[in-house]
C-alpha angles and dihedrals in degrees: 000000000000089000091055093048093052092046090051090050091051092048090049089052089053089051090052090052091050088050089053091050091050090046089053089051090049090051090051089048090050093049090047091048089050092051092045092048091050093049093044097041090094092048108035096039116070109251116202110240116228122237121244116260119181114246121241093217113133123216140149085260126011124162130184095159098244122175094285094055094116090064088067105032124066126189115230121239095186127115123250114242117222114199091193095059139022090241122110123210123210120222095241097155115115129221133210138180110225145130118276116262093200118071097342110194107173124044113236094010106138132187141185108273132200103224107187130063121219093016140115114250130189130173132153144180127209121228119240087233130010115265113233115180098183106145091000138097113256117213122188118181135163143151126245124194116188099199093176096030122245123265099156125001147065134270099181131126132222128216103212126220114255113247139137092249092062105122118171095212090057097047111136143144088283094059109112113250136186103206134016114194136167147061125322128176138173123155110313092352111097120157147136105238122225108174126156130185112232124201116227104230092209101046102021090229123135124232130187116242113201125202111245116230097004119195121262121261119242108244102199135125093236119086116282123200119213120195130183121189122186115185129204089244089069095256127126139196132198120202130187116197088348093304118121107241104166138008136165145110131315087217095056112025103056135084127246090033116250092235121042124229117280091226131035136185113279104251090204096054112103131191111255115250092236094050110128114208099164107110096193133028138181111274104258092201096054118108132192113259115249093239093052106118109194090180096059110120121242093234134029137185114279100240092189094060117110131199112258115249093239095049108131101213094170094052119090118231091229128039135181111275104259091203096053117109130202110253115251093234093052111126113198092199094053102026100033128230111337114239119190117234119262124247132184113281106253090209090064091059091060094048135053091260149312138239129030111351119225127180116255125250125254135187113280109242090203094055114118104153127214113344120235131176116258119249123251135182111282109244090201094052112130100179133251110327118233129178115249120259124250132181113279107247089202095051120131135156120223107185094180111049088150088076092090125191113272113277123221106177147008124233143179110213108169146144119211140168091213125066132206096055105160127208123193147156097030114189124185114172147094105274122092088186092057091048090051090048090052089051089054092049097046121011096036090055100044101038098065090047092049092047092050092049091046092052093048091053094054117099114259118245114270118261088218092075108116112254127224117240090257091057095053121106125210097230094051094063117345094190094050090043093055095042095049094043093050092046091050090049092051094048092052093042090059089065102029123000093192092055089048091057091048096045099042104024094160091065092046089050091048091053089051093051090047090054092049091048093052090048091050091049092051094047091046092052092049099044098037118164134125098248092086088073092079096032108139090205092060093046091048092052091049092050091050092052091047091052090051091055092049091049091051091052092048091049091053091051091050091050092051091051090051091051092052091049091049092051092050093048090048092055091048090051093054093050091046092053092051091049091048094052092044091052091048092051094046092047094052092051096053 
């Protein structure tokens, strides 16, 4: 009886260990569920969308496309001029002001939308007063929402030069502009344009200056925010979604350079006829050695080669196929004598070779090839010729290219293969703080909501993806769980037993329990007896193990409850943040 009692105690200990392992799995499940609930709280739980409230920000030009938008914006009816062909393109693309139908975040928030794919679009709005940034910071900011993505097309704006001939209905690609800024993508080309037209102070002509190495546009269906800042100290900064992506100097980062070179090559200077620019020449005094044989072949027969003993010189390399049979419909009178097809001689495969033996070829040690004179340094070499430098007659120095020409209007003149590109919250002014405030009132509210909705609409990962041993759970497949865990333990133990115990403690514990159980069985068999039945030590040990299993279960339940509470508080936090920002936006607009 003592043997049975000890065995029962050992089995109960094993059960307690299994309970601990399952409790650990439950804790992991609870923590994972908590993390998942927190990350999905903004997607799975319905978040109330705020209602659009116009901002009270003031700027030289500020557009949120409210109901009176058509009193400011005029669609162009001009024709696009193409310098590469004689063909003119009409701006047939239509525009509309409407709410987004993809990932809408704010109720009643409308934007200017490109309605036609594969079409030329042009629309512009005049400023109430010209914008002159001389001595001031210029800030240009607007939102772009690519509801159908962007494979080939532009979503950039132009700030048009102020002049009396500026007519909205004639706005086209030929209309003079000051700044062109915004995303453009087609195929492998993906950039955020920053181009400004600079006036030559000597000739009065304008030349485009393109930013070198512009940042890449963000091609996503959520709203993107593009910001350009040009400072009076001739520096610039480009931000995307509030993140600084590029900064530098107008005097250094653009091509062609704002200021030309002080000196240029003399166009009238010619290289002298006797100028020697060959650094090395063939040695004119070198002669071919008398023993140089140009006719010696590259390879010769290896005279030392001998025929292998098993070479079958009388055997052909190909023989008639012994298994081939003459077709039944073969007519010797019409088709001629039938000849079976040839196949490789199987005897040749067992020997070194068949047929006539010939010695192999080897490299000719006397081969030297065609002789040529070695090269030497040219004693007459004068170096690489360069024309002399003269002062650049067109040189000028503009130390303040940030003082752009006055701007009188804004326009979108684009061609795109994708429709439903939406523009909104356009700010053109001189205050970085106001642009940041507008970002807080608009982009910072809509972007988290759009992102959450976009994530919730994506297909969930397949459950069929093979799991790693650390991702397995006991209740899913106990047999697979034990097999994979043990195999993982053994693989790690081969390299480092200590790490195996730390990384897979449940297997290490199981091995320990198994050892204790075997020891108990052996001792029980040796000692025997029926007095162990009432042994207080055995009963006390069993009670202690039972209490450990109950404690492990209670700890797992507590952890699960904490995970649920964390998920609920996370969802409340998301909704609270949306309400807070909505209240802030509404309050500032009142």
